[in-house]
N, C-alpha and C positions, 0 to 999 in steps of 0.2 A: 534597443538591444533585443535580439531574438531570444525568446524563451520557449522551451518545449517541455511538455510533461508526458511521460511514457510509463506504462505499467510494466515493470520488469523486475521480478523478485522484490516487489515493493514499489513505492512511488519515487521516481527519480526525476529531477529537473535538470535540463541541459541549457547552458548559457554559452553564447559565442563570446569570443574575446575581441575587443576593439582597440587593443593596444598595439601600436606599430612597433616593429622590431628594428633595432639598430643592427649593423653588421656583426656577425659572430666573431669576426677578427681571428680566424683560425691561425693566422701567421704568428700569433703570440704563443702558440702551442706546438709549432713544428719548426724544425731547424733544417734548412736545406739551401745550399748555395746554388745559384742559378746561372752565373755567368763567368766566374773567375776560374781560370785554369789552375791557378795555385790552390784555390780553395777546393776545387774538384779533386786535385791530387791529395790534398790533406785529408779529405774524408773518404778517399777510395771510391770515387765514382759519383760524386755529387749526389743527385737525388736518389740514386740507388742505395745510398746510405742515409736514410732519413731518420732523424732523431725526433722523438716526442718528449713532452715535458716529463713523462714517467721515466725516461732514460737518464734523467739528470743526475741520478745517484750512481750510475754505472761508471766504472773506471775508464772505459773507452771514451765516454762523454767528457769526463774530467780532463783527460789527456788532450782532447781537441780544443778545450777552452783557451789554452795558452797559444795554440796555433792561430785560432780565430782572432784572439786579441792582437797578436803581432800583425796579422793581415789588416785588421781594422785600423791600427795605429798608422799603417802605411797608406791608408786611404781607400781600401777596398770596400765599396758600399755594401756588398753582400755580407761581408764579415761584420761591418758596423751594424747592419740590421740584426744579425744574429746576436751580437753582443748586447744590443738593446733588449732583445727578448730574454737573454740570460740574466741581465740586470733587473729586468721587470719581474721575473719569476724568482730570482735569487739562486745562487749556486747551491746545488743540492736541495733546492726548494726552500732555502733559508736565506735570511738577510736580503730580502727583496729591496730594491732601491729604484723607485720610479723616477727620481730625479736623474740618476745616472742613465737610466734607460732613455729618458728624454734627450739627453745629450748625444747618445749614440744614434738615436733615431734622427735627430737634427742633422748630424753629419752625413748620414745616408740620404736624407730627404733633400738636402740642398744639391746633391749629385743627381737628383731625378729618380730616386728609387721609390716607386709608387707605394709599395707595401709599408715602407717606413713613413712616407708622407701620411698615409691613412692612419697608422698607429699613433703618430705624433698628433694628428688632429684629434684622436680620441682622448689622448692625455690632456690636451687643452680643453676639450669639451667637458671632461670630468674633473678638471683641477687636480689631476693625479701626477704628482712630481713636478708640476708647474702651477703657476697661478691660473685659475680658471679664466678662460678668455674665449668666448664663443666666436669672436671675429677671427682670431688666429686659427681656431679649429676650422672655420669655414675656409680660410685661406688654404690650409693644407689639404682638406678634403677636396676642394675645387681643383687644385693642381693634380692630385692623384686621380680624381674622377675624369678629368680631361685626358689623362693618360690611359684611360680605359679600365681603371681598377674598380671592379664591381662592388667591393666592400665599401670603398669611398663613395661611389655613386649612391649606394644605399644610405650611408650615413648622411650624405649631403641632402638626400631626399627627406630624411627624418628632421634635419635642421629646418628645411623649408616648411615641412608639415607642422612643426611645433612653433615656428617663428623664433627660433633660438639663434641670435646673431644676425638674422636677416628678417625682413618683413615676411610674415606668414604668406605662403603662396602655394596653394594646393596644386595648381597647374605645374609649377616647377617641380614640386615633389613628385607628382605623377610622372613627369618626363624623365627624372633621374631614376626612379624605380623601374621604369620600363627599360631603360638602357641596361640596368643591371640584371633585370629579369630575363631579358633576351640573351644574356650570357649564361643563363642557367642558375643564377644566384638565388637560393631558396628564400632567404629573408626578404629579398626584394619581391619575389613572386608572391609571397604572403601579403606584403604591404600593398602590392598592386591589386590583389584580390580584394583586400579590405576597402580600397578606394572605390572599386567598382561596386562593392557591396553597399557602401555608404553613399555613393554618388558624390564623392569629393574629388575635385579636379577633373572629373569626367562624368558623363551621364550615367546614372545608376543602371547597371546591367548585371543581373544575377547570373546569367549564363557565362559572362566573362569572369565574374567573381569565382564561379565554380571551376572554370578552366585554370585560373592561376592558383587558387587554393589547392586544386588537384596536383598541379606540378610541384608545388612546395611540399604538400603532404607526402608525395612519393619520395621526397628527399629526406623525410623524417622530421620536418618542422612541426613540432607538436601543436602549436597554436593553429596552424593551418589544418591539421588533422581534426582538431576540435571544431573549427568553423565549417569544414567540409561536412562533418557529421551532422551539424545543425542544418545545413542546406538540404541534405538528404532527408532529414526528419520533417522539415517544413515543406519540401517540394519546391523550393525557390531556385530556379535556374537549372533544375534537374528533376526527373520524375521521382516522386517520393518512394523511398526504399528504406524501410526500417533496418533490414539486415545489414545493408552497406553502412548505414548511419552508425549502428552499434559497433561495426568493425572499426570505423575511424575513431569513435569515442574510446574504445578500448585501447587502441594504439596511443592515443593522446594521454589517456590515464596512466599507461605504463611509463610514460615519461614525466609523470607528476603533474600534469595539467588537470 
């Protein structure tokens, strides 16, 4: 683990983080129909009417729930996915029910809805609303990953990285991170940078580590901001520059890292 000491209003020590990130799963926090004309009509323009979890107490959001549930019961996978998120968070952010969420995600997942497949995989990974089952998590992550879902690709990479439900395989982890990172997925970009930094699944290459840390840091991934700052402090993969290092450390610190 890299350690750096710097005099700046006292003696400060900087440490890089070596913990790989699972996907952030933003789809649990945003509600937007993507393909159903009925659902588009119901929320007045589909993605132009995007709901966040903070909107769940609004009267407009409450009025939509009945429409979404009716569509979900009729088999609309977009609505089933949204109902899964609603049940996961709980109506009005109360009475969360992960088991009910898993049921809705399953109904959408078997219809090929990759975001539901990814979220269902995470419930099985964590034992949240279902019995913990790494192999079933791998199953759903794999299906979603093959469908191009960057979050699932990242999560599948973490499973290979840690050897959860599959034999540990750094090369497979690297390959899945790369596929997600090339789609611009920040958590995967950080993980890829860390693999280059550590020389896991790929030859150690600090220049490439800086590249991927930088891309993730620009997206606000705090762990990447921290590690990028350390690279600038140590001069590994990039010319040493304390001012830039401090900038990235401050941005990471502002996010609680």
